[in-house]
C-alpha positions in Angstrom: 10.8 6.9 -20.9 8.7 3.9 -20.1 5.1 4.4 -21.0 3.8 1.1 -20.1 5.6 0.9 -16.8 4.5 2.9 -13.6 6.3 2.8 -10.3 5.2 2.2 -6.9 6.3 2.7 -3.5 4.8 0.6 -0.9 4.6 2.8 2.2 4.2 0.1 4.7 2.0 -0.7 7.7 2.1 0.4 11.2 5.7 -0.5 11.7 4.8 -2.1 15.2 8.0 -4.1 15.5 10.4 -0.9 14.5 8.3 1.4 17.0 8.4 4.4 14.7 7.1 4.7 10.7 9.7 3.0 8.8 9.0 5.4 5.8 10.3 8.5 7.5 13.4 6.9 9.2 16.3 9.0 7.8 19.5 7.1 6.3 20.4 9.2 3.5 19.8 12.9 4.9 15.7 12.7 4.2 12.9 10.4 4.9 13.6 6.8 3.4 10.0 7.4 1.2 11.5 10.8 -0.1 14.6 9.1 -0.9 13.2 6.0 -2.7 10.7 8.1 -4.5 13.3 10.7 -5.8 15.5 7.3 -6.6 12.7 5.8 -8.8 11.3 8.9 -10.4 14.4 9.5 -12.0 14.0 6.4 -13.9 10.2 5.9 -14.1 8.4 9.5 -14.2 5.1 8.0 -13.2 6.0 6.7 -9.8 3.4 6.7 -7.1 3.4 6.0 -3.1 0.8 3.6 -1.9 -0.5 4.8 1.3 -3.5 4.0 3.8 -5.9 6.6 4.9 -4.2 7.7 7.9 -0.7 8.1 6.3 0.5 11.6 5.2 3.1 12.3 2.6 3.8 16.2 2.1 6.3 16.3 -0.5 4.3 14.7 -3.6 0.5 14.1 -4.6 1.0 11.4 -6.5 -0.5 9.0 -4.1 -2.6 5.7 -4.6 -4.7 5.1 -1.5 -5.9 1.7 -0.3 -9.1 0.8 -1.6 -9.4 -3.0 -0.7 -10.5 -4.7 2.6 -7.1 -6.6 2.8 -4.2 -6.3 4.8 -0.5 -6.0 3.9 1.2 -5.1 0.8 -1.5 -6.8 -1.3 -3.6 -4.1 -0.9 -1.2 -1.6 -2.4 -0.7 -3.8 -5.5 -4.5 -4.4 -6.1 -5.1 -0.4 -5.6 -2.6 0.5 -7.9 -3.7 -2.1 -10.6 -7.4 -0.6 -10.2 -6.1 2.9 -10.7 -4.3 2.0 -14.0 -5.3 -1.4 -14.9 -3.2 -1.4 -18.3 0.1 -0.5 -16.7 2.7 -2.6 -15.1 4.3 -1.8 -12.0 7.8 -1.6 -10.6 7.0 -2.2 -6.7 9.6 -1.4 -4.2 9.0 -1.8 -0.3 9.9 1.3 1.7 12.2 -0.6 4.2 14.8 -1.2 1.6 17.7 1.4 2.6 20.3 0.1 0.0 18.4 0.3 -3.0 20.2 2.6 -5.6 19.4 3.7 -9.2 21.3 0.8 -10.5 19.3 -1.8 -8.7 16.3 -0.1 -10.3 17.9 -0.1 -13.8 18.7 -4.0 -13.3 15.4 -5.0 -12.7 14.0 -2.8 -15.5 16.5 -4.2 -18.3 15.9 -7.7 -17.0 12.3 -7.5 -17.4 10.3 -10.2 -19.2 6.8 -9.2 -20.2 5.6 -12.6 -21.5 5.9 -13.6 -17.9 3.6 -12.7 -14.9 6.6 -10.9 -13.1 10.2 -10.1 -12.9 11.5 -10.3 -9.6 15.0 -10.0 -7.8 15.9 -13.2 -5.9 18.2 -13.5 -3.0 20.8 -16.5 -3.4 20.1 -17.6 0.3 16.6 -18.9 -0.6 16.3 -18.2 -4.3 12.7 -17.3 -3.5 11.2 -14.3 -5.8 11.1 -11.0 -3.8 7.5 -9.8 -4.5 8.4 -6.3 -3.1 11.2 -5.6 -5.3 9.6 -6.9 -8.6 8.0 -5.8 -11.9 4.3 -6.9 -11.8 2.7 -7.1 -15.2 -0.8 -6.1 -15.7 -2.0 -9.7 -16.4 -0.5 -10.8 -13.0 -2.4 -8.1 -11.2 -5.6 -8.8 -12.9 -5.4 -12.4 -11.7 -4.3 -11.5 -8.2 -7.5 -9.4 -8.1 -9.7 -12.3 -9.2 -8.1 -14.3 -6.5 -9.3 -11.7 -4.0 -12.6 -11.3 -5.5 -13.3 -15.0 -5.3 -12.4 -15.0 -1.7 -9.1 -17.0 -2.4 -6.6 -15.7 0.0 -3.2 -15.4 -1.5 0.0 -14.0 -0.5 2.2 -12.0 -3.2 5.2 -14.4 -2.8 3.2 -17.5 -3.0 1.5 -16.0 -6.3 5.1 -15.3 -7.7 6.2 -18.9 -6.7 3.2 -20.5 -8.4 3.4 -18.4 -11.6 6.2 -17.8 -14.4 8.4 -15.2 -13.2 11.5 -14.1 -14.5 14.1 -14.3 -11.6 16.8 -11.7 -11.1 20.0 -12.3 -9.0 20.5 -9.1 -6.8 23.6 -7.5 -7.5 25.0 -7.1 -3.8 22.9 -9.1 -1.1 22.7 -6.2 1.0 20.7 -4.2 -1.6 17.2 -6.3 -0.3 18.1 -6.0 3.2 14.9 -4.9 4.8 14.6 -3.1 8.1 12.0 -4.5 10.4 13.2 -3.7 14.0 15.6 -1.5 16.0 18.1 -4.0 15.8 18.1 -4.1 11.7 18.1 -0.3 12.1 21.1 0.0 14.3 23.0 -2.3 11.7 22.2 -0.6 8.7 23.2 2.7 10.2 26.7 1.3 11.1 26.6 -0.3 7.7 26.1 3.2 6.0 28.6 5.0 8.5 31.3 2.4 7.5 30.8 3.1 3.8 31.4 6.6 3.8 
């Protein structure tokens, strides 16, 4: 058991490009949010779902509601840190349908606690993926200070500017994220071809 590490699934925003809530799309016989939650909780028992006030999740009460006046995933990161400031957080975005238990275990096994974060990178651009990463408490404390001082900062920019352990993804499609209906149809056909 990882006593210093919590899991966090970022349920996402309004999914306007998709036209439906990405968290509740079914790729694996259940909603994507439930699928990811069940995957992560097998490895990290203290796993939470990051939600905003209007979102309803009915299969767990392990929720952290957004508490900051900021848009995007930064709100979820800051709110999780505020709730448990001494914990590191393994963060996954809800729109990653090809994440597996092995994906989660590889990131944890690669963790370097002396750095600000441990993040997957995709070989096409070599940039850290902030929504498939482990954020150490010191990184989230620094992010919070940036926010409180009025300095706008994006999670990826923060990782680029700080010391991060970069972990190559095992299969490129593992970090394929679904943003629109074309992506959705592509994922469905990829899943069907694997069966």
